[in-house]
ROFIRO-828124 format. One record per residue (C-alpha): residue in one letter; x, y, z. Coordinates in pm, whole numbers, plus 50000, padded with zeros to 5 digits. Each point is the difference from the previous one (the first is absolute). Last residue first. Layout:
<pts>
aXYZ
...
</pts>
This chain:
<pts>
d126888887386253
s501325035949893
d501725005150364
s503284985449880
s500445020549707
a499654982449677
r502514984949730
p498164983549707
v500504962649979
v500854987349648
p499454963849952
v502954981949854
t501154993149646
g503334983949932
y503215004550245
n502975009749759
g498095019449732
n497495014950213
t496345002449883
y497685018650230
n496474987450041
d496885019150125
g497424980950220
l497744967249911
n496965016450135
y497044975649939
d497415020850170
a496444998749893
l500144991249643
v500864961850075
d497844997250290
s497125013349812
k500594975449717
v499744968650216
p503474983850087
y501434973549771
n499774961450078
i501754982849744
r499384960949934
r502244972649894
p503045020750065
t502894999249765
p503174990350213
v501985028150148
r503665002149905
p502405013250256
y502455027049907
d503054990850130
r502545026649957
d502554992549746
v502504968050014
y503095005449844
t502404967350023
y503275009450158
m503375012549841
p502615012050217
c502075029449870
t503124992849796
n498855002449658
l498505034150079
s503005012650193
l502274989749690
l497455019849771
a500425032150230
s503744994850009
e500154999949621
y497415030149993
d502245022450187
g498045032049904
d499925013750333
d496184997849995
i500244965949864
y502394988050299
i497745017850261
e496674981149854
t502354966950021
l500695005650356
r496355006750086
a499174968449841
w502484978050156
a498735012450342
l496454993449882
f500664964149913
e500864991250369
s501964969050026
p503395019050041
a498755019650298
y503085011250180
k502335005149713
v497325010849771
a499235028750221
m503625007950043
l500575002249602
a496845023850003
i501675023750269
t503264999949785
r497965006549677
a498045027450176
s503035016450097
a501335001849609
l496525008849896
q499645031550198
k497355009849768
k497815012850300
r497284975249896
r502764970849976
l501075011650352
f496564996750147
e499484965149811
a503284987950176
q498705012250306
t496694982050009
h501894965449877
l502595004850286
m497085004850257
p498314968149879
y503194982050015
c500875007450342
s503854992350032
p500945034050172
k497394994750294
a499765024550256
k502225027449817
l498084991749673
a496665005150168
q501095033850150
h501705011549678
m496964990349804
v497555018950224
r501995031949974
v500044997049608
a496444996350000
q499315027850222
v502135024149771
e498204986149691
e496605007850102
d498674999749634
g496924977350108
n501604972449769
m503315003050192
y498135000450346
a498084970949918
e503124980749889
a501855011050320
l497154984050212
l499744969049792
s503654995650050
a499305008050372
v498114969350018
e503244978149915
p501925019650224
d498024998150295
i501245029350226
g501535006850309
k500855031650189
f501175022349730
e498735033450052
h497425018049810
s498535015550277
a496224995949934
r500254969249820
g502224982250256
a497745011250274
a496904987049817
a501454969849945
s501204993450348
q496525005850110
k498384974849749
d502244971550115
g499244972749741
g503514983950055
p501495013149667
a498815036250109
y501705026449767
a498914981949690
l496534991550100
p499035035850130
s502005014649680
l497954977849758
v496255006950123
e499165036350061
a503015018349885
a501194980349690
c496594991349860
d498945034250043
i503045014949820
h499394974349705
r496445012049953
g499955000349629
q496504981649984
g501194970849855
a503015000050201
f498224997050335
y497774969249930
a502784987049779
m502595001450285
l497614981350228
g499064972149758
d503694995449902
v501124998550358
l497114975350093
y501054978549684
n503524996650123
r503555015649968
a500845022550286
p499214973250290
s501644974249786
a498714975749720
v502884983049837
q500364998349613
t498335032949907
e499065004549638
a496994976950027
n498365020350248
s500274994550378
g498794973450256
l497095007150244
q501784985350300
w502595030049946
g497325024350101
k500144988850370
r502095030150121
f497265025149839
q496964980550170
d499215028350244
m501245025749748
l497644989349728
s497065001550268
e500895035050090
v499985012149651
i496644985949928
r498565014650328
t501295033749877
e499024997349676
d496354994350111
r499975031950231
m501485017849706
g496964995049793
s497974976449761
v502984973749962
m499554966449833
t497465013949748
l498114969049878
r500504976149723
r497234976149907
l500994969549826
g497234983949816
t502174983949744
v503875001550107
n502235029649893
y503775002850056
t502315017949750
a497695026649866
p498235001750327
d503005012550201
s499714997850358
y501204965850050
l503305011150174
v497735026450219
a497014978150087
r502144968550058
l502225018150243
i496935012950196
s498594963650002
s503344984950123
v500255030050258
q496304990750161
c500884960649978
e503215006050204
r497865019650265
w497354969749993
l502664973450047
e501495023250291
d496855002050173
t499694959549989
l497834977149806
e499644965050068
r501264973649758
r498434976449772
e502074978349760
g499625000149628
q503744992449917
a500355036749883
t498535010050326
v496665012650127
a499105025150240
f496855006050216
a496985019950033
d496384986950065
v496945020150015
g496484986850096
g496475010249897
p497255000149744
i501764993849794
k503574986550041
i503155022249983
q503414987249931
v503025018550058
r503314988749824
l503545011050046
d502354980349738
v503304991650130
k503535007149866
s501235018150340
f500965031949842
a497924997549682
n496744998650205
y497274991549720
t496265011150006
s497114982450034
y496335008850093
t497534973049968
g496215001849996
s496854980250096
a496434990149950
i499455024549696
k496704992449851
w498764983349685
a497054996949808
n500005038449902
t496615017849951
a500865037749989
g503004996049784
f503775000750012
w501684968949829
g497875006249693
p496004997849953
k497365020450174
d501515035749994
s498785020950268
l503414997050200
s501735017549696
y503014991749813
</pts>
């Protein structure tokens, strides 16, 4: 590719010119398409389009939702081996700690609306602790082994401030006193502490959350896994049975109970649990198929060779491949 080439899509004597351009991105929260149309030599028009083709005016909230939607797509579809589109350029999502701070703040701002995004196929009903926003958030930190950072910077403020009061969140985190907690978000906090080898903190969070709501299925699920790791299979079985009782339609509750039965050598009960658990049609993550383009407009060679930094990748068995962000001091930017 060279601008001096006479034939081809790029060339010195082109018979075409760019008269307009359209930038389009999907808002997964409000289920609308955000579009910015640019007309050359002048004129910019920004609007939203619904699934029915109706035009809507843009608001600041729609833009904030769109930002989080783009962040989650960048994290959940970051593995080129499973999702690759012709001509797709993958950019480094985070170049420094300042970028990461903005991303985390955006995710926290929209955290309570995460259930609107839906959940993976193994979760029957999306909830504040089981949705695609949580999957993306946990994947970002887990892929780098930063479970404690996730707990301290994100999950603890959310768990200790169900109403969004940051001051009460900071006070609850500092004093470790039970002053109000969101049990479902606390299940994620306890899981992060467990994966970060902070088991004392995990036990404290589980105690506070179950004291606030003993019938919280996500927390019972997390507690059963904690007891299973500690080889306390009898207690784990009791907790797993309670999780099944309070969430009989959730497959993961039955799966955890089956794993505990298998670890305990009770294969008959494990088979009974598998035969009893709810069965739903499994639909894997949606990887949209892009039609074959009639013509491809690639960048010129100089642009390709200049700076196409795709970033390093770290493969994690639970959450896939995510961009690795190096830790840096606050004054390094």
